[in-house]
ROTORGU-213883 format. One record per atom (N, C-alpha, C): residue number from 1; residue in one letter; atom name; x, z, y. Coordinates in Angstrom, 2 decimals, decimal comma, always signed. Layout:
% residues N
NUM_A_CA_X_Z_Y
...
% end
This chain:
% residues 186
1_M_N_+0,68_-0,07_-1,69
1_M_CA_-0,20_+0,16_-0,39
1_M_C_+0,57_-0,14_+1,24
2_T_N_+0,55_-1,23_+1,97
2_T_CA_+1,78_-0,98_+3,10
2_T_C_+1,06_+0,27_+4,54
3_F_N_+2,33_+0,26_+5,22
3_F_CA_+1,95_+1,17_+6,55
3_F_C_+1,11_+0,87_+7,06
4_I_N_+0,14_+0,05_+7,20
4_I_CA_-0,94_-0,68_+8,06
4_I_C_-2,53_+0,05_+7,74
5_S_N_-1,98_-0,11_+6,10
5_S_CA_-3,21_+0,56_+5,01
5_S_C_-3,10_+1,77_+5,18
6_T_N_-2,38_+2,59_+5,15
6_T_CA_-2,41_+4,16_+5,20
6_T_C_-2,35_+4,74_+6,87
7_L_N_-2,40_+3,76_+7,70
7_L_CA_-2,61_+4,27_+8,68
7_L_C_-4,20_+4,17_+8,80
8_V_N_-5,33_+2,36_+8,60
8_V_CA_-6,69_+3,08_+8,83
8_V_C_-7,06_+3,24_+8,10
9_I_N_-6,48_+3,73_+6,65
9_I_CA_-7,48_+4,68_+5,59
9_I_C_-7,43_+6,21_+5,90
10_A_N_-6,07_+6,26_+7,25
10_A_CA_-6,51_+7,80_+7,72
10_A_C_-7,44_+7,94_+9,06
11_F_N_-7,63_+7,09_+9,50
11_F_CA_-8,16_+6,95_+10,47
11_F_C_-9,35_+6,80_+10,15
12_A_N_-9,75_+6,17_+9,20
12_A_CA_-11,06_+6,11_+8,85
12_A_C_-11,70_+7,11_+8,27
13_M_N_-10,69_+8,00_+7,58
13_M_CA_-11,30_+9,15_+6,59
13_M_C_-11,13_+10,68_+8,02
14_S_N_-10,78_+9,82_+8,97
14_S_CA_-11,09_+11,42_+9,70
14_S_C_-12,25_+10,72_+11,16
15_T_N_-12,80_+9,73_+10,85
15_T_CA_-13,72_+9,76_+12,38
15_T_C_-14,80_+10,74_+12,41
16_D_N_-15,40_+11,17_+10,70
16_D_CA_-16,44_+12,00_+10,23
16_D_C_-16,27_+12,90_+11,04
17_A_N_-14,83_+13,24_+10,98
17_A_CA_-14,38_+14,70_+11,27
17_A_C_-14,17_+15,26_+12,85
18_F_N_-13,84_+14,32_+13,26
18_F_CA_-14,11_+13,84_+14,97
18_F_C_-15,54_+14,18_+15,56
19_A_N_-16,54_+13,13_+14,57
19_A_CA_-18,06_+13,85_+15,51
19_A_C_-17,93_+14,71_+15,54
20_A_N_-17,73_+15,75_+14,24
20_A_CA_-18,21_+17,06_+13,52
20_A_C_-17,91_+17,99_+15,23
21_A_N_-16,84_+17,88_+14,68
21_A_CA_-15,59_+19,03_+16,01
21_A_C_-16,54_+18,83_+17,40
22_V_N_-16,77_+17,76_+17,90
22_V_CA_-16,96_+16,98_+19,25
22_V_C_-18,52_+17,93_+19,37
23_S_N_-19,55_+18,20_+18,04
23_S_CA_-20,26_+18,60_+17,74
23_S_C_-20,23_+20,77_+17,99
24_K_N_-18,59_+21,09_+17,43
24_K_CA_-19,26_+22,16_+17,17
24_K_C_-18,19_+22,47_+18,48
25_G_N_-17,63_+22,00_+19,02
25_G_CA_-16,67_+22,19_+20,21
25_G_C_-17,44_+22,50_+21,82
26_A_N_-18,83_+21,67_+21,41
26_A_CA_-19,98_+21,70_+22,78
26_A_C_-20,44_+22,85_+21,81
27_A_N_-20,80_+23,25_+21,10
27_A_CA_-21,79_+24,66_+20,73
27_A_C_-20,90_+26,07_+21,01
28_L_N_-19,96_+25,82_+21,58
28_L_CA_-19,00_+26,53_+22,08
28_L_C_-18,78_+27,11_+23,80
29_T_N_-18,52_+28,37_+23,85
29_T_CA_-18,26_+28,38_+25,36
29_T_C_-17,04_+28,19_+25,84
30_R_N_-16,20_+27,42_+26,23
30_R_CA_-15,32_+26,63_+27,24
30_R_C_-14,72_+27,48_+25,99
31_P_N_-14,00_+26,25_+24,79
31_P_CA_-13,42_+26,97_+24,01
31_P_C_-11,92_+26,40_+24,15
32_R_N_-10,69_+27,12_+24,14
32_R_CA_-9,50_+26,55_+23,87
32_R_C_-8,76_+25,78_+23,21
33_F_N_-7,62_+25,53_+23,70
33_F_CA_-6,72_+24,67_+22,76
33_F_C_-6,46_+25,15_+21,97
34_S_N_-5,84_+26,61_+21,78
34_S_CA_-5,59_+27,21_+20,18
34_S_C_-6,63_+27,23_+19,69
35_E_N_-7,89_+27,33_+19,76
35_E_CA_-9,28_+26,76_+19,20
35_E_C_-9,12_+25,58_+18,57
36_A_N_-9,27_+24,88_+19,55
36_A_CA_-9,48_+23,28_+18,77
36_A_C_-7,97_+22,99_+17,80
37_L_N_-6,51_+23,38_+17,56
37_L_CA_-5,82_+23,20_+17,31
37_L_C_-6,49_+23,98_+15,80
38_R_N_-7,15_+25,17_+16,19
38_R_CA_-7,21_+25,97_+14,51
38_R_C_-8,18_+25,03_+14,05
39_T_N_-9,47_+24,91_+14,26
39_T_CA_-10,14_+23,73_+14,30
39_T_C_-9,79_+21,71_+13,03
40_G_N_-8,47_+21,66_+14,17
40_G_CA_-8,37_+20,61_+13,15
40_G_C_-7,22_+20,82_+12,34
41_A_N_-6,11_+22,57_+12,23
41_A_CA_-5,80_+22,25_+11,28
41_A_C_-6,74_+22,94_+10,22
42_I_N_-7,84_+22,85_+9,91
42_I_CA_-8,38_+23,56_+8,84
42_I_C_-9,18_+22,68_+8,20
43_F_N_-9,34_+21,66_+8,79
43_F_CA_-10,12_+20,21_+9,28
43_F_C_-9,21_+19,53_+8,19
44_G_N_-8,18_+19,33_+8,88
44_G_CA_-7,15_+18,29_+8,76
44_G_C_-6,51_+19,09_+7,06
45_F_N_-6,23_+19,91_+6,87
45_F_CA_-5,82_+20,87_+5,73
45_F_C_-7,17_+20,38_+4,28
46_I_N_-8,04_+20,91_+5,17
46_I_CA_-8,71_+20,15_+3,86
46_I_C_-9,43_+18,82_+3,56
47_E_N_-8,92_+17,78_+4,64
47_E_CA_-9,19_+16,52_+4,26
47_E_C_-7,84_+16,03_+3,44
48_A_N_-6,67_+16,70_+4,47
48_A_CA_-5,40_+15,72_+3,03
48_A_C_-5,20_+16,57_+2,01
49_L_N_-6,05_+17,47_+1,71
49_L_CA_-6,51_+18,44_-0,09
49_L_C_-7,29_+17,22_-0,99
50_T_N_-8,63_+16,96_-0,38
50_T_CA_-9,33_+16,38_-0,89
50_T_C_-8,72_+15,02_-1,33
51_P_N_-7,60_+14,15_-0,94
51_P_CA_-8,08_+12,94_-1,76
51_P_C_-6,99_+13,51_-2,80
52_L_N_-5,90_+13,95_-2,83
52_L_CA_-5,13_+14,70_-4,05
52_L_C_-5,88_+15,25_-5,22
53_I_N_-7,04_+15,90_-4,73
53_I_CA_-7,85_+16,37_-5,85
53_I_C_-8,30_+15,45_-6,71
54_G_N_-9,42_+13,99_-5,76
54_G_CA_-9,80_+12,90_-6,09
54_G_C_-8,50_+12,25_-6,81
55_W_N_-7,31_+12,24_-6,33
55_W_CA_-6,18_+11,05_-7,21
55_W_C_-6,26_+11,74_-8,44
56_A_N_-5,89_+13,40_-8,79
56_A_CA_-5,47_+14,29_-9,83
56_A_C_-6,53_+14,24_-10,42
57_L_N_-7,66_+13,58_-10,32
57_L_CA_-9,05_+13,65_-11,59
57_L_C_-9,16_+12,51_-11,86
58_G_N_-8,43_+10,87_-10,79
58_G_CA_-8,85_+9,84_-11,62
58_G_C_-10,03_+9,46_-11,64
59_S_N_-9,65_+8,21_-12,94
59_S_CA_-10,53_+7,82_-13,52
59_S_C_-11,28_+8,92_-14,62
60_V_N_-11,37_+9,57_-14,39
60_V_CA_-12,56_+11,33_-15,22
60_V_C_-13,38_+11,07_-14,66
61_A_N_-13,49_+11,78_-13,36
61_A_CA_-14,38_+12,04_-11,71
61_A_C_-14,73_+10,86_-11,20
62_A_N_-14,19_+9,83_-11,36
62_A_CA_-14,39_+8,18_-10,87
62_A_C_-15,84_+8,04_-10,37
63_P_N_-17,04_+7,96_-11,68
63_P_CA_-17,83_+7,50_-11,64
63_P_C_-18,79_+8,35_-11,34
64_Y_N_-18,56_+10,07_-11,03
64_Y_CA_-19,48_+10,83_-10,85
64_Y_C_-18,99_+10,99_-9,09
65_V_N_-18,01_+11,08_-8,82
65_V_CA_-17,94_+11,23_-7,03
65_V_C_-18,09_+10,09_-6,00
66_R_N_-18,04_+9,32_-6,49
66_R_CA_-18,53_+7,59_-6,87
66_R_C_-20,56_+7,25_-6,70
67_A_N_-20,91_+8,40_-7,69
67_A_CA_-22,65_+8,56_-7,44
67_A_C_-23,05_+9,76_-6,59
68_W_N_-22,30_+10,67_-6,45
68_W_CA_-22,61_+11,94_-5,57
68_W_C_-22,21_+12,04_-4,19
69_D_N_-21,14_+11,63_-4,53
69_D_CA_-20,20_+12,01_-2,47
69_D_C_-21,44_+11,33_-1,32
70_H_N_-21,90_+10,69_-1,91
70_H_CA_-23,04_+10,34_-0,12
70_H_C_-23,86_+11,39_-0,49
71_W_N_-24,66_+11,74_-1,60
71_W_CA_-25,76_+12,65_-1,09
71_W_C_-25,39_+14,46_-1,30
72_I_N_-23,70_+14,54_-1,65
72_I_CA_-23,38_+16,18_-1,39
72_I_C_-22,82_+16,10_+0,56
73_A_N_-22,46_+14,76_+1,30
73_A_CA_-22,47_+15,23_+2,19
73_A_C_-23,73_+15,14_+3,16
74_F_N_-24,32_+14,29_+2,74
74_F_CA_-25,48_+14,40_+3,88
74_F_C_-26,57_+16,32_+3,35
75_I_N_-26,16_+16,48_+1,80
75_I_CA_-26,94_+17,65_+1,79
75_I_C_-26,22_+18,94_+2,53
76_V_N_-24,76_+18,68_+2,87
76_V_CA_-24,14_+20,16_+3,28
76_V_C_-24,22_+19,96_+4,79
77_L_N_-24,31_+18,47_+5,42
77_L_CA_-23,75_+18,14_+6,62
77_L_C_-25,64_+18,64_+6,94
78_G_N_-26,68_+18,46_+6,65
78_G_CA_-28,02_+18,77_+6,74
78_G_C_-27,71_+19,97_+6,80
79_A_N_-27,90_+20,95_+6,10
79_A_CA_-27,66_+22,03_+6,22
79_A_C_-26,96_+22,71_+7,20
80_L_N_-26,30_+22,28_+7,45
80_L_CA_-25,45_+23,17_+8,55
80_L_C_-25,68_+22,59_+9,64
81_G_N_-26,50_+21,36_+10,01
81_G_CA_-27,13_+21,19_+11,38
81_G_C_-28,03_+21,30_+11,48
82_L_N_-28,83_+21,76_+10,40
82_L_CA_-30,26_+22,58_+10,75
82_L_C_-29,88_+24,01_+11,00
83_R_N_-28,58_+24,64_+10,46
83_R_CA_-28,27_+26,29_+10,91
83_R_C_-28,04_+25,74_+12,64
84_M_N_-27,51_+25,13_+13,31
84_M_CA_-26,79_+24,76_+14,10
84_M_C_-28,02_+24,85_+15,61
85_I_N_-29,35_+23,31_+14,87
85_I_CA_-30,17_+23,99_+15,15
85_I_C_-30,86_+25,18_+15,97
86_Y_N_-31,67_+25,95_+14,39
86_Y_CA_-31,67_+27,31_+14,40
86_Y_C_-30,38_+28,14_+15,96
87_N_N_-29,69_+27,90_+14,99
87_N_CA_-28,98_+28,62_+16,64
87_N_C_-29,22_+28,42_+17,81
88_G_N_-29,53_+27,70_+17,99
88_G_CA_-29,78_+27,15_+19,56
88_G_C_-30,61_+27,18_+20,46
89_Y_N_-31,91_+27,46_+18,92
89_Y_CA_-33,50_+28,11_+19,51
89_Y_C_-32,91_+28,93_+19,71
90_K_N_-32,19_+30,16_+18,72
90_K_CA_-32,58_+31,40_+18,20
90_K_C_-31,88_+32,62_+19,40
91_G_N_-30,78_+31,46_+20,08
91_G_CA_-29,99_+31,41_+21,29
91_G_C_-30,47_+31,88_+22,84
92_E_N_-31,30_+30,75_+22,59
92_E_CA_-32,28_+30,24_+23,42
92_E_C_-33,17_+31,46_+24,29
93_D_N_-33,68_+32,06_+22,92
93_D_CA_-34,76_+33,31_+22,53
93_D_C_-34,15_+34,08_+23,77
94_G_N_-33,47_+34,88_+23,45
94_G_CA_-32,96_+35,91_+24,03
94_G_C_-31,31_+36,10_+23,54
95_D_N_-30,81_+35,59_+23,11
95_D_CA_-29,46_+35,96_+22,20
95_D_C_-28,55_+34,63_+22,49
96_D_N_-28,18_+34,87_+24,55
96_D_CA_-26,85_+34,16_+24,90
96_D_C_-25,85_+34,87_+24,82
97_T_N_-25,49_+35,63_+23,76
97_T_CA_-23,81_+36,23_+23,52
97_T_C_-23,37_+34,64_+23,43
98_P_N_-21,79_+34,38_+23,97
98_P_CA_-21,26_+33,32_+23,93
98_P_C_-20,39_+33,67_+22,68
99_R_N_-20,19_+32,22_+22,28
99_R_CA_-19,16_+32,17_+21,69
99_R_C_-17,71_+31,40_+21,71
100_S_N_-16,44_+32,23_+21,26
100_S_CA_-14,91_+31,74_+21,22
100_S_C_-14,63_+30,85_+20,03
101_R_N_-15,42_+31,04_+19,21
101_R_CA_-15,24_+30,28_+18,24
101_R_C_-16,26_+30,40_+17,20
102_H_N_-15,44_+29,73_+15,93
102_H_CA_-16,61_+29,38_+14,62
102_H_C_-15,80_+30,14_+13,76
103_S_N_-16,60_+30,74_+12,49
103_S_CA_-16,12_+31,36_+11,57
103_S_C_-14,92_+30,25_+10,71
104_F_N_-14,38_+31,04_+9,96
104_F_CA_-13,58_+30,19_+9,22
104_F_C_-14,04_+29,34_+8,00
105_W_N_-15,43_+30,38_+7,26
105_W_CA_-16,61_+29,65_+6,39
105_W_C_-16,63_+28,80_+6,81
106_L_N_-17,46_+28,36_+8,05
106_L_CA_-18,65_+27,84_+8,71
106_L_C_-17,47_+26,08_+9,47
107_L_N_-16,46_+26,22_+9,41
107_L_CA_-15,85_+24,94_+9,84
107_L_C_-14,87_+24,38_+8,11
108_A_N_-14,79_+25,58_+7,54
108_A_CA_-14,21_+24,62_+6,27
108_A_C_-15,60_+24,49_+5,39
109_A_N_-16,66_+24,92_+5,40
109_A_CA_-17,37_+23,79_+4,88
109_A_C_-18,21_+22,98_+5,47
110_T_N_-17,55_+22,26_+6,65
110_T_CA_-17,53_+21,71_+7,49
110_T_C_-17,24_+20,61_+7,19
111_G_N_-15,49_+21,31_+7,68
111_G_CA_-14,50_+20,01_+7,08
111_G_C_-14,74_+19,38_+5,33
112_L_N_-15,14_+20,45_+4,72
112_L_CA_-15,46_+19,57_+2,78
112_L_C_-16,60_+19,00_+2,92
113_A_N_-17,74_+18,86_+3,61
113_A_CA_-18,93_+18,12_+3,79
113_A_C_-18,40_+16,29_+4,19
114_T_N_-17,16_+16,64_+5,49
114_T_CA_-16,81_+15,50_+5,92
114_T_C_-15,11_+14,71_+5,26
115_S_N_-15,09_+15,59_+4,41
115_S_CA_-13,40_+15,09_+3,48
115_S_C_-14,85_+15,09_+1,92
116_I_N_-15,63_+14,31_+2,00
116_I_CA_-15,97_+14,52_+0,33
116_I_C_-15,52_+12,56_+0,44
117_D_N_-15,92_+11,69_+1,26
117_D_CA_-15,17_+10,73_+1,05
117_D_C_-14,19_+10,25_+0,90
118_A_N_-12,85_+11,38_+1,00
118_A_CA_-11,36_+11,27_+1,03
118_A_C_-11,17_+11,86_-0,72
119_M_N_-11,97_+12,40_-0,98
119_M_CA_-11,39_+12,44_-2,63
119_M_C_-11,72_+11,10_-3,52
120_A_N_-13,24_+9,95_-3,17
120_A_CA_-13,39_+9,15_-3,65
120_A_C_-12,08_+8,50_-3,55
121_V_N_-12,02_+8,49_-2,37
121_V_CA_-10,48_+7,63_-1,73
121_V_C_-8,70_+7,68_-2,88
122_G_N_-9,11_+8,91_-3,11
122_G_CA_-7,99_+9,87_-3,62
122_G_C_-8,25_+9,03_-5,16
123_V_N_-9,28_+9,14_-5,40
123_V_CA_-10,27_+8,45_-6,86
123_V_C_-8,71_+7,09_-6,63
124_T_N_-9,64_+6,27_-6,17
124_T_CA_-9,34_+4,79_-5,45
124_T_C_-8,14_+4,65_-6,15
125_L_N_-7,32_+5,35_-5,59
125_L_CA_-5,71_+5,02_-4,82
125_L_C_-4,81_+5,87_-6,09
126_A_N_-5,63_+6,20_-7,31
126_A_CA_-4,93_+6,43_-8,41
126_A_C_-4,64_+5,63_-9,60
127_F_N_-5,55_+4,01_-9,08
127_F_CA_-5,56_+2,86_-9,57
127_F_C_-4,63_+2,15_-9,12
128_I_N_-4,38_+2,38_-7,92
128_I_CA_-3,08_+1,36_-7,30
128_I_C_-1,57_+1,64_-7,01
129_D_N_-0,58_+1,18_-6,99
129_D_CA_+0,63_+1,56_-6,81
129_D_C_+0,50_+2,33_-5,00
130_S_N_+0,69_+3,00_-5,26
130_S_CA_+0,26_+4,25_-3,42
130_S_C_+0,73_+5,61_-3,63
131_N_N_+1,75_+5,92_-2,73
131_N_CA_+1,53_+6,95_-3,25
131_N_C_+1,12_+8,56_-2,08
132_I_N_+0,54_+8,95_-2,81
132_I_CA_-1,20_+9,86_-2,64
132_I_C_-0,37_+11,14_-1,22
133_L_N_+1,20_+10,81_-1,96
133_L_CA_+1,30_+12,53_-0,92
133_L_C_+1,64_+11,46_+0,84
134_I_N_+2,23_+11,13_+0,72
134_I_CA_+2,18_+10,07_+2,25
134_I_C_+0,90_+9,60_+2,40
135_T_N_-0,51_+9,30_+1,82
135_T_CA_-1,96_+8,80_+2,34
135_T_C_-2,17_+10,34_+2,68
136_A_N_-1,73_+11,18_+1,67
136_A_CA_-2,97_+12,96_+2,11
136_A_C_-2,34_+13,57_+3,58
137_L_N_-0,48_+12,60_+3,70
137_L_CA_-0,32_+13,69_+4,80
137_L_C_-0,83_+13,03_+5,88
138_A_N_-0,49_+11,27_+6,06
138_A_CA_-1,63_+11,06_+7,08
138_A_C_-2,93_+11,16_+7,40
139_I_N_-3,54_+11,29_+6,62
139_I_CA_-4,62_+11,67_+6,13
139_I_C_-5,03_+12,74_+7,25
140_G_N_-4,68_+13,88_+6,48
140_G_CA_-4,18_+15,79_+7,16
140_G_C_-4,21_+14,99_+8,18
141_T_N_-3,15_+14,40_+8,52
141_T_CA_-2,30_+14,81_+10,11
141_T_C_-3,19_+13,88_+11,01
142_T_N_-3,51_+12,58_+10,44
142_T_CA_-4,76_+12,46_+11,96
142_T_C_-5,91_+12,94_+11,51
143_T_N_-6,61_+13,83_+11,03
143_T_CA_-7,90_+14,33_+10,71
143_T_C_-7,09_+15,93_+11,41
144_L_N_-5,93_+16,63_+11,79
144_L_CA_-5,02_+17,95_+12,51
144_L_C_-5,71_+16,80_+14,45
145_L_N_-5,15_+16,14_+14,70
145_L_CA_-5,36_+15,49_+15,78
145_L_C_-6,39_+15,18_+16,15
146_M_N_-7,66_+14,51_+15,66
146_M_CA_-8,92_+13,99_+16,53
146_M_C_-9,48_+14,98_+16,16
147_V_N_-9,29_+15,67_+15,24
147_V_CA_-10,34_+17,75_+15,06
147_V_C_-9,61_+17,70_+16,86
148_T_N_-8,78_+17,88_+16,61
148_T_CA_-8,13_+19,25_+17,83
148_T_C_-8,91_+17,69_+19,22
149_L_N_-8,98_+16,62_+19,39
149_L_CA_-9,41_+16,29_+20,64
149_L_C_-10,68_+15,94_+20,38
150_G_N_-11,48_+15,82_+19,11
150_G_CA_-13,06_+16,56_+19,30
150_G_C_-13,87_+17,55_+19,58
151_V_N_-12,49_+18,81_+19,38
151_V_CA_-12,86_+19,86_+19,68
151_V_C_-13,20_+20,10_+21,79
152_M_N_-11,90_+19,53_+22,22
152_M_CA_-11,40_+19,29_+23,17
152_M_C_-13,22_+18,48_+23,83
153_V_N_-12,78_+17,68_+23,72
153_V_CA_-14,25_+16,38_+24,16
153_V_C_-15,09_+16,94_+24,81
154_G_N_-15,64_+18,23_+23,04
154_G_CA_-17,21_+18,83_+22,67
154_G_C_-16,92_+19,69_+23,47
155_R_N_-15,84_+20,20_+24,19
155_R_CA_-16,11_+21,37_+25,61
155_R_C_-16,52_+20,86_+27,12
156_V_N_-15,84_+20,14_+27,14
156_V_CA_-16,75_+19,30_+27,92
156_V_C_-18,42_+19,38_+27,79
157_L_N_-18,83_+18,24_+27,27
157_L_CA_-20,13_+18,04_+26,77
157_L_C_-20,72_+19,60_+26,89
158_G_N_-20,11_+20,80_+26,01
158_G_CA_-20,50_+21,88_+26,18
158_G_C_-20,98_+22,94_+27,80
159_T_N_-19,82_+22,37_+28,11
159_T_CA_-19,91_+23,09_+29,77
159_T_C_-21,33_+21,99_+30,36
160_V_N_-21,16_+21,07_+30,33
160_V_CA_-22,18_+19,99_+31,21
160_V_C_-23,76_+20,60_+30,34
161_L_N_-24,18_+20,99_+28,79
161_L_CA_-25,52_+20,77_+28,39
161_L_C_-25,80_+22,36_+28,26
162_G_N_-24,89_+22,90_+27,89
162_G_CA_-25,04_+24,42_+27,67
162_G_C_-25,44_+24,96_+25,87
163_R_N_-26,52_+25,94_+26,44
163_R_CA_-26,83_+25,93_+24,50
163_R_C_-27,54_+25,32_+24,23
164_R_N_-28,50_+23,80_+24,90
164_R_CA_-28,76_+22,97_+24,17
164_R_C_-27,50_+21,83_+23,17
165_A_N_-26,16_+22,32_+23,91
165_A_CA_-25,12_+21,11_+23,05
165_A_C_-25,18_+21,94_+21,34
166_E_N_-25,98_+22,87_+21,42
166_E_CA_-25,49_+23,26_+19,52
166_E_C_-26,75_+22,97_+18,91
167_I_N_-27,89_+22,47_+19,63
167_I_CA_-28,96_+22,15_+19,33
167_I_C_-28,41_+20,54_+19,08
168_L_N_-27,86_+19,93_+19,59
168_L_CA_-27,33_+18,27_+19,79
168_L_C_-26,37_+17,89_+18,88
169_G_N_-25,83_+19,33_+18,77
169_G_CA_-24,48_+19,17_+17,71
169_G_C_-25,00_+19,57_+16,07
170_G_N_-26,30_+19,82_+16,15
170_G_CA_-26,85_+20,30_+14,54
170_G_C_-26,91_+18,86_+14,42
171_L_N_-28,19_+17,93_+15,32
171_L_CA_-28,69_+16,79_+15,37
171_L_C_-27,38_+15,67_+15,68
172_A_N_-26,37_+15,73_+15,25
172_A_CA_-25,18_+15,29_+15,66
172_A_C_-24,64_+15,00_+14,01
173_L_N_-24,92_+16,49_+13,17
173_L_CA_-23,97_+16,73_+12,50
173_L_C_-25,15_+16,06_+11,20
174_I_N_-26,55_+16,20_+11,01
174_I_CA_-27,47_+15,31_+10,18
174_I_C_-27,60_+14,72_+10,42
175_C_N_-27,40_+14,01_+11,77
175_C_CA_-27,05_+11,82_+11,80
175_C_C_-25,53_+11,70_+11,14
176_I_N_-24,55_+12,30_+11,18
176_I_CA_-23,78_+11,70_+10,33
176_I_C_-23,55_+11,76_+9,59
177_G_N_-24,72_+12,82_+8,41
177_G_CA_-24,68_+12,96_+7,14
177_G_C_-25,63_+11,88_+6,65
178_S_N_-26,88_+11,64_+7,82
178_S_CA_-28,17_+10,79_+7,03
178_S_C_-27,00_+8,83_+7,23
179_L_N_-25,96_+9,13_+8,20
179_L_CA_-25,92_+7,49_+7,77
179_L_C_-24,83_+7,46_+6,69
180_I_N_-24,02_+8,78_+6,66
180_I_CA_-22,89_+8,72_+4,95
180_I_C_-24,15_+8,08_+4,13
181_L_N_-25,21_+8,39_+4,11
181_L_CA_-26,43_+8,42_+2,61
181_L_C_-26,62_+6,83_+2,88
182_Y_N_-26,84_+6,63_+4,28
182_Y_CA_-27,73_+5,40_+4,54
182_Y_C_-27,07_+3,99_+3,97
183_E_N_-24,95_+4,40_+4,40
183_E_CA_-24,16_+3,47_+4,38
183_E_C_-24,42_+3,68_+2,78
184_H_N_-24,04_+4,57_+1,80
184_H_CA_-24,23_+4,11_+0,33
184_H_C_-25,08_+3,98_-0,32
185_L_N_-26,68_+4,10_+0,28
185_L_CA_-27,40_+4,03_-0,96
185_L_C_-27,68_+2,01_-0,25
186_Q_N_-26,77_+0,95_+0,49
186_Q_CA_-26,98_+0,13_+0,88
186_Q_C_-26,06_-0,43_-0,50
% end
């Protein structure tokens, strides 16, 4: 696999995570760069790990991962999106406590949901002449950068939109999950 192919795969695998990170950043009250970097590191690590897992599973899991990856992403992103919408409305009803960071587990669940497709890519890479370690490192690094940028972009949107940003972020996660499902059902 060429260097350009590796970069294209890395960028493609990080786009879902970027969109989710924008919604995560928008839901926070003025997140700092350190929080954006923390979020990027969590997403990047998970996004680098999943193609390695997929590659290791190889042909044994290929039919299973390909058959269900879109449903898993749809359900997890939909559930996280509904939770964000609920929290957005709940916050408007009186709990206006500003949040400066998301829990590790919420970020890890979102990161995993947006990286299921990377596991499927890992399975595919097991069948071609590709250095999986370099590819996984490229995917993880690109995701770290894109998610860090996404949280900071979300910071601007959150300042403009206030608490409604969490509701819009939840809707965005539901849309991402629905788009993943739609693309795979075509």
